[in-house]
C-alpha positions in Angstrom: -9.2 -22.7 111.0 -7.7 -23.6 114.4 -4.3 -24.6 115.9 -5.2 -28.3 116.0 -5.9 -28.3 112.3 -2.6 -26.5 111.5 -0.6 -28.9 113.7 -2.3 -32.1 112.6 -2.1 -31.3 108.9 1.5 -29.9 109.3 0.5 -26.6 107.7 3.1 -24.8 109.9 5.9 -26.9 108.3 4.7 -25.8 104.9 4.9 -22.0 105.7 8.2 -22.6 107.4 9.6 -24.1 104.1 8.1 -21.3 102.0 9.6 -18.7 104.3 13.1 -20.1 103.7 12.9 -18.8 100.1 12.3 -15.2 101.2 15.2 -12.8 101.1 14.1 -10.3 103.8 13.3 -10.9 107.4 10.1 -9.0 107.0 8.9 -11.3 104.2 9.9 -14.4 106.2 7.9 -13.2 109.1 4.9 -12.4 107.0 4.9 -15.9 105.5 5.2 -17.5 108.9 2.1 -15.6 109.9 0.1 -16.6 106.8 -3.4 -17.9 107.5 -6.0 -19.1 104.9 -8.5 -16.6 103.6 -11.9 -17.0 102.0 -11.7 -13.9 99.7 -12.1 -15.6 96.2 -11.0 -12.7 94.0 -8.0 -12.0 96.2 -7.0 -15.7 96.1 -7.4 -16.0 92.3 -5.4 -12.8 91.7 -2.7 -14.0 94.2 -2.3 -17.4 92.5 -2.2 -15.7 89.1 0.6 -13.4 90.3 2.6 -16.3 91.8 2.4 -18.1 88.4 3.8 -14.9 86.7 6.6 -14.9 89.3 7.3 -18.5 88.4 7.5 -17.6 84.8 10.0 -14.8 85.7 12.4 -17.0 87.8 12.3 -19.6 85.0 14.0 -16.9 82.9 16.2 -15.4 85.7 16.2 -16.7 89.2 18.2 -13.8 90.6 15.8 -11.1 91.7 17.3 -7.9 93.2 15.6 -7.9 96.6 17.1 -5.8 99.4 16.8 -6.0 103.2 14.2 -3.6 104.5 15.0 -3.7 108.3 17.8 -1.1 108.1 15.7 1.4 106.1 12.8 1.1 108.6 15.1 1.8 111.5 16.6 4.8 109.7 13.2 6.4 109.0 12.0 5.7 112.6 15.3 7.3 113.9 14.8 10.4 111.8 11.2 10.9 112.9 12.4 10.8 116.5 14.5 13.9 115.9 17.8 12.0 115.7 20.1 12.5 112.7 21.0 9.5 110.5 24.6 8.3 111.1 27.0 8.2 108.1 27.3 4.4 108.4 23.5 4.1 108.1 23.5 6.1 104.9 25.5 3.4 103.3 22.6 0.9 103.8 20.1 3.5 102.5 22.2 4.0 99.3 22.3 0.3 98.8 18.5 0.1 99.2 18.0 2.9 96.7 20.4 1.2 94.3 18.4 -2.0 94.5 15.2 -0.1 93.9 16.5 1.0 90.5 17.8 -2.4 89.8 14.4 -3.9 90.5 12.7 -1.4 88.2 15.2 -2.3 85.4 14.8 -6.0 86.1 11.0 -5.9 85.8 10.9 -3.4 82.9 11.1 -6.1 80.2 8.9 -8.7 81.9 5.6 -7.5 80.5 5.1 -10.5 78.2 5.6 -13.2 80.8 4.2 -11.2 83.8 1.7 -8.7 82.5 0.3 -8.0 86.1 3.3 -8.0 88.5 5.7 -6.2 86.2 3.7 -3.0 86.7 4.2 -3.0 90.4 7.8 -1.8 90.0 6.4 1.3 88.4 5.1 2.4 91.8 8.7 2.8 92.9 9.5 6.6 92.5 12.6 7.9 90.9 14.8 8.7 93.9 18.0 9.3 92.0 18.1 12.9 93.3 18.1 11.7 96.9 20.6 9.0 96.1 22.8 11.6 94.5 22.6 14.0 97.5 23.6 11.2 99.8 26.5 10.1 97.6 27.8 13.7 97.4 27.7 14.1 101.2 28.7 10.6 102.4 31.9 8.8 101.2 33.3 5.6 102.6 31.0 5.8 105.6 32.0 9.3 106.5 30.8 12.9 105.8 32.9 14.0 102.8 35.3 17.0 103.2 33.4 18.9 100.6 29.9 18.4 102.0 29.9 22.1 102.8 32.2 25.1 102.3 32.5 25.6 106.1 33.5 21.9 106.6 36.1 22.2 103.9 37.6 25.3 105.6 37.6 23.7 109.1 39.2 20.5 107.9 41.9 22.3 106.0 42.7 24.3 109.2 42.8 21.1 111.2 45.2 19.6 108.7 47.5 22.6 109.0 47.4 22.6 112.8 48.1 18.9 113.0 51.1 19.3 110.7 52.5 22.1 112.9 51.9 20.1 116.0 53.7 17.2 114.5 56.7 19.4 113.7 56.6 20.9 117.2 56.6 17.4 118.7 59.6 16.4 116.8 61.4 19.5 118.1 60.4 18.8 121.7 61.3 15.1 121.4 64.9 16.1 120.5 65.0 18.7 123.3 63.9 16.3 126.0 65.2 13.0 124.7 67.6 12.5 127.7 64.7 12.9 130.1 62.3 10.5 128.2 61.5 7.0 129.2 60.8 6.1 125.6 61.9 7.7 122.4 58.5 8.6 120.9 55.5 10.8 122.0 52.5 8.9 123.3 48.8 9.8 122.8 46.9 10.0 126.1 43.3 11.0 126.4 43.4 12.6 123.0 46.5 14.7 123.8 50.1 14.2 122.7 52.4 13.7 125.7 56.1 12.9 126.3 56.9 9.9 128.4 59.2 11.5 131.0 61.1 9.6 133.8 59.7 10.6 137.2 63.1 11.8 138.4 63.3 14.2 135.4 59.8 15.8 136.1 61.3 19.2 137.0 63.2 19.4 133.7 60.0 19.5 131.6 57.4 22.3 132.0 53.9 21.2 131.3 50.8 19.3 132.6 50.8 15.7 133.8 48.1 13.9 131.8 48.7 10.3 133.0 51.3 8.0 134.5 52.4 4.4 134.1 51.1 1.6 136.4 54.4 1.5 138.2 54.6 5.3 138.5 58.1 5.4 137.0 56.9 7.2 133.9 54.9 10.5 133.7 53.1 11.4 130.6 53.5 15.2 130.3 52.0 17.6 127.8 54.7 20.2 127.3 53.7 23.8 127.9 54.9 24.6 124.4 52.2 22.2 123.1 49.2 23.4 125.2 48.2 26.3 123.1 48.4 24.2 119.9 46.4 21.4 121.5 43.7 23.8 122.6 43.4 25.4 119.1 43.2 21.9 117.6 40.5 20.9 120.1 38.4 24.0 119.3 38.7 23.2 115.6 37.6 19.6 116.2 34.5 20.8 118.1 33.7 23.1 115.2 34.1 20.2 112.8 31.7 18.0 114.9 29.1 20.8 115.0 29.3 21.3 111.2 29.1 17.5 110.5 26.1 17.3 112.8 24.4 20.2 111.0 25.1 18.5 107.6 23.6 15.2 108.8 20.5 16.8 110.2 20.0 18.6 106.8 20.5 15.3 104.9 18.2 13.5 107.4 15.5 16.1 106.7 15.9 15.5 102.9 15.4 11.7 103.5 12.3 12.3 105.6 11.0 14.5 102.8 10.9 11.4 100.7 9.4 9.2 103.5 6.2 8.3 101.6 8.1 7.3 98.4 10.5 5.2 100.5 7.6 3.4 102.3 6.0 2.7 98.9 9.3 1.3 97.6 9.8 -0.8 100.7 6.2 -2.2 100.5 6.7 -3.0 96.8 10.0 -4.7 97.6 8.2 -6.7 100.3 5.4 -7.8 98.1 7.8 -8.9 95.4 9.7 -10.9 98.0 6.5 -12.7 99.1 5.6 -13.5 95.5 9.0 -14.8 94.5 9.3 -16.9 97.7 6.0 -18.6 96.9 7.2 -19.0 93.3 10.5 -20.6 94.3 8.7 -23.0 96.6 6.3 -23.8 93.8 9.1 -24.8 91.6 10.6 -26.9 94.3 7.4 -29.0 94.6 6.4 -28.8 90.9 3.3 -26.9 92.1 0.4 -25.5 90.2 -2.3 -22.9 90.8 -5.6 -24.5 91.9 -9.0 -23.7 90.4 -11.5 -22.6 93.1 -14.8 -24.3 92.3 -18.0 -22.2 92.6 -19.7 -24.9 94.6 -18.2 -27.9 96.5 -16.4 -29.9 93.8 -13.1 -31.4 94.8 -11.1 -32.6 91.8 -7.4 -33.3 92.6 -5.3 -34.6 89.7 -2.2 -36.5 90.6 -1.9 -34.7 93.9 1.1 -35.4 96.2 1.7 -34.7 99.9 4.2 -31.9 99.8 6.2 -33.1 102.8 6.7 -36.7 101.4 9.0 -35.6 98.5 9.8 -38.3 96.1 8.1 -40.9 98.3 4.7 -39.4 97.7 2.3 -41.6 95.6 0.1 -39.4 93.3 -3.5 -39.2 94.5 -6.4 -38.5 92.2 -9.8 -37.9 93.8 -13.0 -36.3 92.5 -16.1 -35.5 94.5 -18.8 -33.7 92.4 -21.5 -31.4 93.6 -23.8 -34.3 94.4 -21.2 -36.2 96.4 -20.9 -34.8 99.9 -19.0 -37.4 101.7 -16.3 -40.0 100.9 -15.9 -43.1 103.2 -12.5 -44.7 102.6 -11.7 -48.3 103.6 -8.6 -50.4 103.2 -5.8 -52.2 105.0 -3.6 -50.6 107.7 -0.7 -48.5 106.5 -2.5 -48.4 103.1 -2.5 -44.6 102.8 -6.0 -43.7 104.2 -4.7 -41.2 106.7 -2.2 -39.7 104.2 -5.1 -39.3 101.8 -7.1 -37.2 104.4 -4.0 -35.2 105.3 -3.2 -34.5 101.6 -6.6 -33.1 100.8 -6.8 -31.0 104.0 -3.2 -29.6 103.6 -3.7 -28.7 100.0 -6.9 -26.9 100.8 -5.1 -24.8 103.4 -2.2 -24.1 101.0 -4.5 -23.1 98.2 -6.4 -20.6 100.5 -3.1 -19.2 101.6 -1.9 -18.3 98.1 0.6 -21.2 98.0 0.6 -23.4 94.8 -0.3 -27.0 95.4 1.6 -30.1 94.2 -1.1 -31.3 91.8 -1.9 -31.4 88.1 -3.1 -28.4 86.2 -6.8 -27.9 86.5 -7.1 -29.3 90.0 -10.2 -27.9 91.7 -10.9 -27.1 95.4 -13.8 -25.4 97.1 -13.2 -22.4 99.4 -13.8 -23.6 102.9 -14.7 -21.5 106.0 -13.4 -24.2 108.3 -11.2 -27.3 108.1 -11.8 -29.6 111.0 -9.7 -32.7 111.7 -10.1 -35.7 114.0 -7.0 -37.7 113.2 -5.2 -39.8 115.9 -2.3 -42.2 116.0 -2.5 -45.8 117.3 -2.4 -46.1 121.1 -1.7 -48.8 123.5 -4.5 -50.7 125.2 -4.0 -48.8 128.5 -4.5 -45.5 126.6 -7.5 -46.5 124.6 -10.1 -45.1 127.0 -8.4 -41.7 127.3 -7.8 -41.6 123.5 -11.4 -42.4 122.8 -12.6 -39.8 125.2 -10.3 -37.1 123.8 -11.4 -37.8 120.3 -15.1 -37.9 121.2 -14.7 -34.5 122.8 -13.2 -33.2 119.6 -16.0 -34.8 117.5 -18.6 -33.1 119.8 -16.8 -29.8 119.2 -16.9 -30.4 115.4 -20.6 -31.2 115.6 -21.2 -27.8 117.2 -19.2 -25.7 114.8 -19.5 -27.5 111.4 -21.6 -25.9 108.6 -22.1 -26.3 104.9 -18.7 -24.6 104.2 -16.7 -26.9 106.4 -14.3 -29.6 105.3 -14.2 -32.5 107.8 -11.4 -35.0 107.9 -12.2 -37.9 110.2 -9.8 -40.8 110.6 -11.1 -44.2 112.0 -14.2 -42.5 113.3 -15.6 -44.4 116.3 -12.5 -46.4 117.0 -11.0 -47.1 120.4 -14.1 -48.6 122.0 -16.4 -51.6 121.7 -16.7 -52.3 117.9 -20.5 -52.5 117.9 -20.9 -49.3 119.9 -18.1 -47.5 118.0 -19.8 -48.4 114.7 -23.1 -47.1 115.9 -21.6 -43.8 117.1 -19.6 -43.3 113.9 -22.7 -43.9 111.8 -24.9 -41.5 113.8 -22.2 -38.8 113.9 -21.7 -39.0 110.1 -25.4 -38.9 109.6 -25.7 -35.7 111.7 -22.7 -34.1 110.1 -24.1 -34.7 106.6 -27.3 -33.0 107.7 -25.2 -29.9 108.3 -24.1 -29.9 104.7 -20.4 -30.4 105.5 -18.0 -31.9 103.0 -16.7 -35.1 104.7 -13.8 -37.4 104.1 -13.7 -40.3 106.6 -11.9 -43.6 107.0 -13.2 -46.7 108.7 -12.6 -50.4 109.4 -16.3 -51.1 110.1 -17.9 -53.2 107.4 -21.4 -52.0 108.3 -20.4 -48.4 107.5 -19.6 -49.4 103.9 -23.3 -50.4 103.5 -24.3 -47.1 105.2 -22.3 -45.1 102.6 -23.9 -47.1 99.7 -27.4 -46.3 100.9 -26.9 -42.8 102.2 -27.6 -40.1 99.6 -24.5 -38.0 98.8 -22.1 -40.6 100.2 -19.7 -42.6 98.2 -17.3 -45.4 99.1 -13.6 -45.4 98.3 -10.9 -48.0 98.8 -7.2 -48.0 99.1 -5.7 -50.7 96.7 -3.7 -53.7 98.0 -1.5 -55.7 95.7 -2.1 -59.4 96.4 0.9 -60.4 94.3 3.4 -58.5 96.4 1.2 -58.4 99.6 1.9 -54.6 99.8 -0.4 -51.6 99.7 -0.2 -49.5 96.5 -1.5 -46.3 98.1 -3.9 -45.8 95.2 -7.4 -44.7 96.0 -10.3 -46.2 94.0 -13.6 -44.4 94.2 -17.1 -46.0 94.0 -15.9 -49.2 95.6 -15.6 -50.4 99.2 -12.4 -52.0 100.3 -12.3 -55.5 101.7 -10.2 -56.6 104.6 -8.5 -59.1 102.2 -7.5 -61.2 105.2 -8.8 -64.4 103.4 -7.1 -63.5 100.1 -3.8 -62.8 101.9 -4.1 -66.0 103.9 -4.7 -68.0 100.7 -1.7 -66.3 99.1 0.5 -67.2 102.0 -0.6 -70.8 101.8 -3.4 -71.5 104.2 -5.5 -74.4 103.1 -8.8 -73.5 101.2 -10.9 -75.8 103.5 -9.8 -73.7 106.6 -10.6 -70.5 104.7 -14.0 -71.7 103.6 -14.9 -72.6 107.2 -13.6 -69.3 108.4 -15.6 -67.4 105.8 -18.8 -69.2 106.7 -18.2 -68.3 110.4 -17.6 -64.7 109.5 -20.3 -64.0 107.0 -22.8 -66.9 107.5 -22.5 -67.9 103.8 -20.3 -70.0 101.6 -17.4 -69.0 99.5 -15.0 -71.0 97.4 -11.2 -70.6 97.7 -9.0 -72.3 95.2 -5.3 -73.0 95.2 -3.2 -73.9 92.2 -3.3 -77.7 91.5 0.4 -78.2 92.1 0.1 -76.7 95.6 -2.9 -78.8 96.5 -1.0 -82.0 95.4 1.9 -81.2 97.7 2.3 -83.6 100.6 1.6 -80.9 103.2 -1.9 -80.4 101.7 -3.0 -84.0 101.1 -6.1 -84.7 103.0 -6.5 -87.9 105.1 -9.6 -89.6 106.5 -9.4 -91.0 110.0 -11.8 -92.3 112.7 -12.4 -90.3 115.8 -12.9 -91.8 119.3 -16.6 -92.3 118.6 -16.0 -94.3 115.5 -17.1 -91.5 113.2 -15.0 -90.4 110.2 -13.2 -87.1 110.5 -11.2 -85.2 107.9 -7.9 -83.4 108.7 -4.9 -82.1 107.0 -1.7 -84.1 107.2 0.2 -83.1 110.3 -2.8 -80.9 111.1 -2.7 -79.5 114.6 -5.7 -79.4 117.0 -8.0 -76.5 116.3 -6.9 -73.6 118.5 -9.1 -72.9 121.5 -8.1 -69.2 121.6 -6.8 -66.7 119.1 -4.7 -63.6 119.2 -6.4 -60.7 120.9 -8.9 -62.8 122.9 -9.4 -61.6 126.5 -8.9 -64.6 128.8 -9.3 -65.2 132.5 -6.7 -67.1 134.6 -8.7 -68.5 137.5 -5.6 -69.7 139.5 -4.2 -66.2 139.6 -7.5 -64.2 139.5 -6.0 -62.2 136.6 -7.1 -61.3 133.0 -4.8 -61.2 130.1 -4.7 -61.0 126.3 -3.7 -64.0 124.1 -0.5 -63.3 122.2 0.5 -66.6 120.5 -0.4 -70.3 120.7 -1.1 -73.0 121.0 2.2 -74.9 120.8 2.4 -78.7 120.5 1.5 -79.0 124.2 -1.5 -76.7 124.0 0.3 -73.8 125.7 -0.4 -70.2 125.0 1.6 -67.0 125.5 -0.6 -64.5 127.3 0.2 -60.9 128.0 -0.7 -60.0 131.7 -0.1 -56.5 132.9 2.5 -55.9 130.1 4.3 -59.2 130.8 4.1 -62.2 128.6 3.5 -65.5 130.4 2.9 -69.1 129.4 -0.3 -71.0 130.3 -1.8 -74.3 129.2 -5.1 -74.0 127.5 -6.7 -75.9 130.4 -5.9 -73.0 132.8 -7.6 -70.4 130.6 -11.2 -69.4 130.1 -12.5 -67.1 127.4 -13.8 -63.7 128.7 -14.3 -61.6 125.5 -13.5 -62.7 121.9 -11.1 -60.5 120.0 -13.7 -59.6 117.4 -15.8 -57.9 120.0 -12.8 -55.8 121.2 -11.1 -54.7 118.1 -12.0 -53.6 114.6 -11.4 -55.7 111.5 -7.7 -56.0 110.6 -6.7 -54.4 113.9 -2.9 -54.1 114.1 -2.1 -56.2 117.2 1.5 -55.0 117.1 0.1 -52.0 118.9 -0.7 -54.2 121.9 2.3 -56.5 121.9 5.2 -54.7 120.4 7.1 -51.7 121.7 6.9 -48.3 120.0 10.6 -48.6 118.9 9.9 -52.1 117.3 6.9 -50.7 115.4 8.9 -47.7 114.2 11.7 -49.9 112.8 9.3 -52.4 111.3 7.5 -49.5 109.5 10.8 -48.3 108.1 11.8 -51.7 106.9 8.4 -52.2 105.3 9.0 -49.2 103.1 12.6 -49.9 102.1 15.9 -51.6 103.1 17.8 -49.5 105.5 21.5 -50.3 105.7 22.6 -51.4 109.1 19.0 -51.5 110.5 17.8 -54.8 111.8 14.7 -55.9 113.6 14.9 -58.4 116.5 11.6 -60.1 117.3 10.1 -59.2 120.7 8.7 -61.9 123.0 
């Protein structure tokens, strides 16, 4: 697998969505780093476990998963010789509590999850460690009764602080006339009296600080100094005892390091499983069956990023069917079909359920190669063709009999005859390598190639002639037609014109029939007239002169020594609109000569909007083709 494959098939978007269901940052990161694997037994077991996880969350969606980052930091800190801080022990107690909750949660899940319920049993009973922490740490602090020595010290501190308070009250009354304020002030951890500067000599003691103006001196009275020092010594003794207690408790935690790591790993694995399971429920996913050979059998499969807009796709390629060549109209779903198959293969090999019917089968591929490009403007065709050809050459070098190849409009972007020849030769060579191939094309000759080539089958995207809209349904064993003639007939083009066009295109006759009531309409009544040579000619009533050029023809303008591409025309005066260097100009047909016919430049059913319309116009048009968008309008571009 390579970066191009992941990006083109939007695999990265899938793992991003799965990661959003994980509870811990560690699991989120693990999911984002997921890559497909080829280990069949591992994949089959993983999908089985995910299905068990789905069964569990169908019963109870709240799984007691706890953050692991804090616990990892705590263990790393302890191993560096640093004690665990009281506030950190709170996170550790919470983790240990969730471990017990997880064990209780999984204890009664044997029936619905006979495999993964056992994993919770690997979490050791750490209630003794939890109890030791709770006896030592309360409300984020070392408890007064954590040791006899700490109890004694803190009681002494309490007595000293009470005496100091009483002494302060006495001194406050003694020096109240000399004080700037009526209450003692704590400065640098010492109690002081705010004495007016002019009264400094009235108070014996040490100046600890002064106000910004210098008018007030903060003096520690001499009568308080001894008490302050005693209290300070007790505080130091308290810190030493607390530190010793925390080191002892840290040592006890490190004594259970292995059990904690196992508990963390178990929690991590459950988070990964339940994240996949929750995602599976969100897409109505199912576990794929991995075929022993190369059978692809997707039942009602849906592209997971299209949501409710996805049209179910069913596709089966048996062991004898190596390649599928898909034809059909533009925007008919050919490219989406390729992307759906490729993306579901990547998901399946990453242990992610796929949005398809139960029993859907996929092979295990070593590589998934893609050559899928978007439509480009005429100016970009050469570079696009060259880029895609380089990619195809790379695929030819690397592909083998365990490769899935997804090739969209292979051979496009150049002269149709040469493009068809290249596409046929490349497909022929890739088939010799034994690769599984899904390709799309507009070239009619390639349909015949697929019919004759062993291991190749044709497929076609359905088009509804009643609604003139694609249905996005794939039909195997048949090749799609351009349906241009059928669509033109549906839109009302006279059968005589269609029969003439068909004869020109295929060098054979074909009959097109309209309903009698349409043929009887005045606009379709045929007339017989005499041409300038006295010979009878037939024409449609109000029939215009047969166009000299058609859309897409490359024409030369001798008067300007320029070439352009025919956009529309002719009008009543025989004028055409021609695009020259990105600008549309009007020329009479007498000023134009044909350089290259459109059919030699573009594949069948080429979307000329790519040439003549802006990207924004095509984007809006595509949106409106799908559905009505409130407030969105499309103004025609000249």
